C-alpha positions in Angstrom: 75.7 -123.3 134.5 72.4 -124.8 135.6 69.3 -124.0 133.6 65.7 -125.0 134.4 63.0 -124.7 131.7 59.4 -124.7 132.8 56.3 -125.4 130.7 53.5 -123.9 132.8 50.3 -125.7 133.8 47.3 -124.3 132.0 44.5 -125.5 134.3 42.1 -125.5 131.4 40.6 -128.9 130.6 39.0 -127.7 127.3 42.2 -126.2 126.0 44.5 -129.2 126.3 43.1 -132.5 127.4 39.8 -132.4 125.4 41.6 -131.8 122.1 42.7 -135.5 122.3 46.4 -135.0 122.5 49.3 -133.7 124.6 52.5 -132.9 122.8 56.0 -132.2 124.2 57.6 -128.7 124.3 60.0 -129.3 121.5 61.3 -125.8 121.6 62.6 -126.2 125.1 64.0 -129.6 124.3 66.1 -128.2 121.3 67.3 -125.2 123.4 68.4 -127.8 126.0 70.4 -129.7 123.5 72.2 -126.6 122.4 73.1 -125.7 125.9 74.2 -129.3 126.7 76.6 -129.1 123.8 78.3 -126.4 125.7 78.4 -128.5 128.8 75.7 -126.7 130.7 73.3 -128.6 132.9 69.6 -128.5 132.0 66.3 -129.8 133.4 62.8 -129.5 131.9 59.8 -129.3 134.1 56.8 -130.0 131.9 54.1 -129.2 134.4 51.3 -129.7 131.9 52.4 -133.2 131.0 53.0 -134.2 134.7 49.6 -132.6 135.7 51.3 -131.0 138.6 51.6 -127.4 139.8 54.5 -125.1 140.1 54.0 -125.0 143.9 54.3 -128.8 144.0 57.7 -128.6 142.1 59.3 -125.8 144.1 61.2 -128.3 146.3 62.6 -130.1 143.4 63.6 -126.9 141.6 65.2 -125.6 144.9 67.2 -128.8 145.2 68.4 -128.3 141.6 69.3 -124.7 142.4 69.3 -123.3 138.8 71.2 -120.2 137.8 68.7 -119.4 135.0 65.0 -120.2 134.8 63.2 -120.1 131.5 59.4 -120.0 131.0 58.0 -120.3 127.5 54.6 -120.3 125.9 52.0 -118.8 123.6 49.7 -115.8 123.9 46.6 -117.7 125.1 48.5 -118.9 128.2 50.4 -115.6 128.8 48.6 -115.1 132.1 49.9 -118.5 133.3 53.4 -117.5 132.2 53.2 -114.3 134.2 51.8 -116.1 137.3 54.7 -118.6 137.1 57.2 -115.8 136.8 55.9 -114.1 139.9 56.2 -117.3 141.9 59.7 -118.1 140.5 61.0 -114.5 141.2 59.7 -114.8 144.8 61.2 -118.2 145.4 64.4 -117.8 143.5 65.5 -114.1 143.8 69.1 -114.8 142.7 68.2 -116.8 139.5 67.9 -115.0 136.2 64.3 -115.3 134.9 63.9 -115.4 131.1 60.9 -115.9 128.8 60.6 -117.0 125.2 58.2 -118.5 122.7 55.5 -117.0 120.5 54.1 -114.5 123.0 57.6 -113.1 123.8 58.3 -112.9 120.0 55.1 -111.0 119.3 54.8 -108.9 122.5 58.1 -108.8 124.3 57.2 -105.5 126.1 54.3 -107.3 127.7 56.8 -108.9 130.1 58.4 -105.7 131.3 55.4 -104.0 132.9 54.7 -103.3 136.6 54.9 -106.3 138.9 56.3 -108.6 136.2 59.7 -109.8 137.2 61.4 -110.9 134.0 65.1 -110.2 133.5 65.3 -111.1 129.8 63.0 -112.0 126.9 63.9 -113.7 123.6 62.3 -113.1 120.3 62.4 -115.5 117.4 64.4 -118.7 117.0 66.6 -118.5 120.1 68.8 -121.6 119.7 72.0 -119.7 119.1 71.0 -116.6 121.1 70.4 -118.7 124.3 73.9 -120.1 124.1 75.5 -116.7 123.7 73.3 -115.4 126.6 74.3 -118.1 129.0 78.0 -117.8 128.0 77.9 -114.1 128.9 76.0 -114.6 132.2 78.5 -117.3 133.1 81.5 -115.1 132.3 80.3 -111.6 133.4 77.2 -112.2 135.5 75.3 -109.8 133.2 74.6 -109.3 129.5 77.7 -107.3 128.7 77.5 -107.4 124.9 73.7 -107.3 124.0 74.5 -106.6 120.4 75.9 -110.2 120.1 72.5 -111.7 121.2 70.0 -111.5 118.4 66.4 -111.2 119.6 67.2 -110.3 123.2 65.0 -107.9 125.1 65.7 -106.5 128.5 65.3 -103.3 130.6 68.6 -101.8 131.8 68.2 -98.5 133.7 64.4 -98.5 133.2 64.6 -98.4 129.3 63.7 -101.4 127.2 66.5 -102.6 124.9 65.3 -104.7 122.0 67.8 -106.2 119.6 66.9 -105.1 116.1 67.3 -108.6 114.6 64.7 -111.4 115.2 66.8 -114.5 114.5 65.7 -117.1 112.0 67.9 -120.1 111.3 68.6 -121.0 107.7 70.2 -124.4 108.0 68.0 -126.4 110.3 70.2 -129.5 109.9 72.8 -127.7 112.0 70.5 -128.0 115.1 70.8 -131.0 117.4 67.9 -133.3 118.0 65.7 -132.3 120.9 66.7 -133.6 124.4 63.9 -136.2 124.5 65.6 -137.8 127.6 64.6 -134.7 129.6 60.9 -135.1 128.8 58.3 -137.4 130.4 57.8 -139.2 127.1 55.2 -141.6 128.6 52.9 -138.7 129.4 52.4 -137.6 125.8 49.5 -139.1 123.9 47.1 -139.0 121.0 43.6 -140.4 121.6 43.0 -143.6 119.7 46.6 -144.6 119.7 47.9 -147.2 122.2 51.4 -147.0 120.9 54.2 -144.7 122.2 53.9 -141.5 120.4 56.0 -138.3 119.9 55.9 -135.1 117.9 58.5 -133.9 115.4 59.1 -130.6 113.6 60.9 -130.8 110.3 60.5 -127.3 108.9 59.9 -123.6 109.7 58.2 -120.8 107.8 55.4 -120.8 105.4 55.2 -119.1 101.9 51.4 -118.7 102.0 49.4 -115.7 103.2 46.3 -117.1 104.9 44.9 -114.2 106.9 44.3 -116.3 110.1 47.7 -118.1 110.4 50.4 -116.9 112.8 53.1 -119.2 111.4 54.6 -116.8 108.9 54.5 -114.1 111.6 56.6 -116.2 113.9 58.8 -118.0 111.4 58.7 -115.9 108.3 57.4 -116.5 104.8 60.6 -118.2 103.7 60.1 -122.0 103.9 63.1 -123.7 105.5 63.3 -127.5 105.9 65.5 -130.1 107.3 66.9 -132.6 104.8 65.2 -135.9 104.3 68.2 -137.8 105.8 68.2 -135.6 108.9 64.5 -136.2 109.4 64.8 -140.0 109.0 67.9 -140.1 111.3 65.9 -138.5 114.1 63.1 -141.0 113.5 65.6 -143.8 113.8 67.0 -142.3 117.0 63.5 -142.1 118.5 62.8 -145.7 117.6 66.1 -147.1 118.8 66.5 -145.0 122.0 62.9 -144.3 123.1 60.9 -147.1 121.6 58.7 -144.7 119.7 56.1 -146.4 117.5 54.1 -143.4 116.1 55.3 -140.0 115.1 53.2 -136.9 114.5 54.8 -134.4 112.2 53.7 -131.0 113.5 54.8 -128.9 110.6 52.2 -126.4 109.5 52.6 -127.7 105.9 54.5 -131.0 105.7 54.2 -131.3 102.0 55.3 -127.7 101.1 58.2 -129.3 99.3 56.8 -132.4 97.6 60.2 -133.7 96.5 61.5 -133.7 100.0 58.4 -135.7 101.2 59.1 -138.2 98.5 62.7 -138.5 99.6 61.7 -139.0 103.2 59.3 -141.7 102.2 61.8 -143.5 100.0 64.3 -143.5 102.8 61.8 -144.9 105.3 60.8 -147.6 102.8 64.5 -148.5 102.2 65.3 -148.5 105.9 62.2 -150.6 106.7 61.6 -148.7 109.9 59.0 -150.1 112.3 57.1 -146.8 112.8 53.8 -145.2 111.7 53.3 -141.5 111.3 50.8 -138.7 110.4 51.1 -135.2 109.1 49.3 -132.0 108.2 49.3 -131.2 104.4 47.9 -128.7 101.9 45.2 -130.1 99.5 46.7 -128.4 96.4 50.1 -130.0 97.0 48.7 -133.6 97.1 49.4 -135.9 94.2 49.1 -139.6 93.5 52.8 -140.4 93.6 53.4 -138.7 97.0 50.2 -140.3 98.6 51.2 -143.8 97.4 54.7 -143.3 98.8 53.4 -141.9 102.1 51.1 -145.0 102.4 54.0 -147.4 101.7 56.3 -145.5 104.1 54.0 -145.9 107.1 51.6 -142.9 106.9 48.3 -143.7 108.7 46.7 -140.2 108.7 46.7 -136.9 106.8 45.1 -133.7 108.0 44.0 -130.9 105.7 42.9 -127.4 106.7 39.7 -127.1 104.6 38.4 -124.1 106.6 35.3 -123.4 104.6 32.8 -124.9 102.2 32.3 -121.5 100.5 34.5 -120.5 97.6 33.9 -116.9 98.6 35.2 -117.5 102.1 38.3 -119.4 100.8 39.2 -116.3 98.8 38.7 -114.0 101.8 41.0 -116.3 103.8 43.6 -116.2 101.0 43.8 -120.0 101.0 44.7 -120.2 97.3 42.8 -123.5 97.1 39.5 -124.4 95.5 36.8 -126.8 96.6 37.6 -129.1 93.7 41.3 -129.3 94.8 40.1 -130.1 98.3 37.7 -132.8 97.0 40.4 -134.4 94.8 42.8 -134.5 97.8 40.4 -136.2 100.1 39.4 -138.7 97.4 43.0 -139.6 96.8 43.7 -140.1 100.5 40.7 -142.4 100.8 41.7 -144.3 97.7 44.9 -145.3 99.5 43.1 -146.2 102.8 44.8 -143.4 104.8 42.7 -141.9 107.6 41.8 -138.3 106.9 41.1 -135.3 109.1 39.4 -132.1 108.0 39.7 -128.8 109.9 36.8 -126.3 109.5 36.1 -122.9 111.0 33.1 -120.6 111.5 33.2 -116.8 112.0 35.3 -115.8 108.9 35.1 -112.1 108.0 32.1 -111.5 105.8 30.6 -115.0 106.5 26.9 -115.4 106.5 24.7 -118.2 107.8 24.5 -119.5 104.2 28.2 -119.7 104.0 28.3 -121.5 107.3 25.6 -123.9 106.0 27.9 -124.6 102.9 30.7 -125.5 105.3 28.6 -128.1 107.1 27.4 -129.6 103.9 30.9 -129.6 102.4 32.3 -131.4 105.5 29.6 -134.1 105.1 30.3 -134.4 101.4 34.0 -134.8 101.9 33.3 -137.2 104.8 36.8 -137.3 106.4 37.3 -139.8 109.1 37.5 -137.0 111.6 36.3 -133.4 111.4 37.3 -130.6 113.8 35.2 -127.5 113.8 36.4 -124.3 115.5 35.8 -120.6 115.7 37.9 -118.3 113.5 40.2 -116.5 115.8 42.3 -113.3 115.0 45.6 -114.5 116.4 48.2 -111.9 117.4 50.2 -110.7 114.4 47.8 -111.9 111.7 46.1 -109.9 109.0 42.8 -111.2 110.5 43.6 -109.3 113.7 44.2 -106.1 111.8 40.9 -106.5 110.0 39.1 -107.2 113.3 40.5 -104.2 115.0 39.8 -101.8 112.2 36.2 -103.0 111.9 35.5 -103.2 115.6 34.6 -107.0 115.5 36.6 -107.8 118.6 34.5 -108.5 121.7 37.2 -109.7 124.0 40.8 -108.5 124.4 41.6 -111.2 127.0 44.3 -113.2 125.2 43.3 -116.2 127.3 40.3 -116.5 125.1 42.2 -116.6 121.8 42.2 -120.4 121.6 39.8 -121.1 118.7 37.6 -123.4 120.7 33.9 -123.1 120.8 33.7 -121.8 124.3 35.4 -118.5 123.8 34.6 -116.5 120.6 36.4 -113.2 120.6 34.7 -111.7 117.5 31.1 -110.9 116.6 29.7 -109.5 113.4 26.5 -107.6 112.8 25.1 -110.4 110.5 26.8 -113.3 112.3 27.0 -112.9 116.1 29.3 -114.6 118.5 26.3 -116.7 119.8 25.4 -117.8 116.3 29.0 -118.7 115.6 29.1 -120.9 118.8 25.9 -122.6 117.9 27.1 -123.3 114.4 30.2 -125.0 115.7 28.1 -127.2 118.0 25.6 -127.9 115.2 28.4 -128.9 112.8 29.6 -131.5 115.2 26.1 -132.9 115.6 25.4 -133.0 111.9 28.7 -134.5 111.0 29.1 -137.2 113.7 25.5 -138.2 114.3 25.2 -140.0 111.0 24.8 -143.8 111.1 26.9 -144.1 108.0 29.8 -142.3 109.7 29.6 -144.7 112.6 29.3 -147.8 110.5 32.0 -146.9 107.9 34.5 -145.9 110.6 33.9 -149.1 112.5 34.5 -151.1 109.3 37.7 -149.2 108.8 39.0 -149.5 112.4 42.0 -151.7 112.9 42.4 -151.7 116.7 40.3 -151.9 119.8 41.4 -148.4 120.7 40.1 -147.0 117.4 36.8 -148.8 117.8 36.5 -147.4 121.3 37.3 -143.8 120.2 34.7 -144.0 117.4 31.9 -145.3 119.6 32.8 -142.8 122.3 32.7 -139.9 119.9 29.3 -140.9 118.6 27.9 -141.4 122.1 29.3 -138.0 123.2 27.5 -136.1 120.5 24.4 -138.2 120.9 24.1 -137.4 124.6 25.0 -133.7 124.0 22.2 -133.4 121.5 19.7 -134.8 124.0 20.8 -132.4 126.7 21.4 -129.2 124.6 18.2 -127.7 123.3 20.1 -124.7 121.8 21.4 -127.0 119.1 17.9 -127.3 117.7 17.8 -123.5 117.0 19.9 -123.7 113.9 18.4 -125.2 110.8 20.4 -125.6 107.6 19.1 -123.5 104.7 19.5 -126.5 102.4 17.6 -129.8 102.3 18.3 -132.6 104.7 21.3 -134.9 104.0 19.2 -137.9 103.0 21.4 -138.6 99.9 24.3 -139.4 102.2 
């Protein structure tokens, strides 16, 4: 059978292009590999990467004439998923329209309302379910045995049928590598890198209980990872077949299993692969041996979710990390000359302006090479969302706003309003980046013209923003100026 997967265009510059990266839809690419193993024909239309519209691709899709069309995505882009489905249903009335991804996993019923023309939705990890589904459609023209398709949702005779099991795959080594050849690899990027870059996922699930994170909701609390050999084999494939020079491990917690990280690094060192990479890690799982191995294995950057400079806020977030652990992790990363990134947020439940001031001061004390400040957002399925609903903190129910950027806060507190939260995010960027020492130290550390350009452009951006945005002057830190830095 012929299957077309479509990654919708978001039409939101702030949401995608201004976060300095564009990553491939790996989920679609893995589903494609599963289907190709069964000799089905698959095409991926990544409209976001191609910066094209669905209307502009209709002719191409018509020529391909798919039997099944799948659209996947997250809750913040659910309106674009529905808009795409409406167009596809109108243009391809005989094709089966399916949806999957995080939004379908959390809210499958959302796709079976009035004027939404979805035939089937898939919850959870659908690699095996999609194969069984396509096999049944090919053989019977309908889903004849829904009990065999874990995670499927559809509406026969006006009643929604939802399979009781949301699938999660235990042995991730069983899965084939993503069908990278179906993706426009040249379109994916990371600002500051001139090399060919791609994203990889090597694990699913998270054993932690941070109140704001949707990862355990989508993938469960049981941590499941690919073997070190399987990970390195995919890296070798990408280098040899697609000339990839830099890999971004997009795992929520790459070092959840420290021994596996060490095994991966030792294999990379032994193989002498010509590739660099970066990853997201937890501060409390960092140790000297693993950092030294990561450096020698080609790691150029590590990102840590700091979230707050207030010990009280870290406890509310259930981070299970202390400021001292976070300090030690950043110091160790710097010692081995690996670039560091710190993620921080404002608008945590119970946060005061004093807590927010602590976060800005802590960011400057840690002095990562890059800092990202965002608004705490109660994502669907999280404990934070339950808290926000019960306490009436939510000021917007439009899922399109649940993106954690500083243009669209969806919560507001009596003692820390949405406007204050927005201003603190802006102020944090100004305070952090408009330091001469930040500029000078990063320029000394830069190893390429693209890095130098990125550093200077970042400094100029916030310098110009400060000149033009008088609102930023309204917030003053409750502590003394940062003269000691």
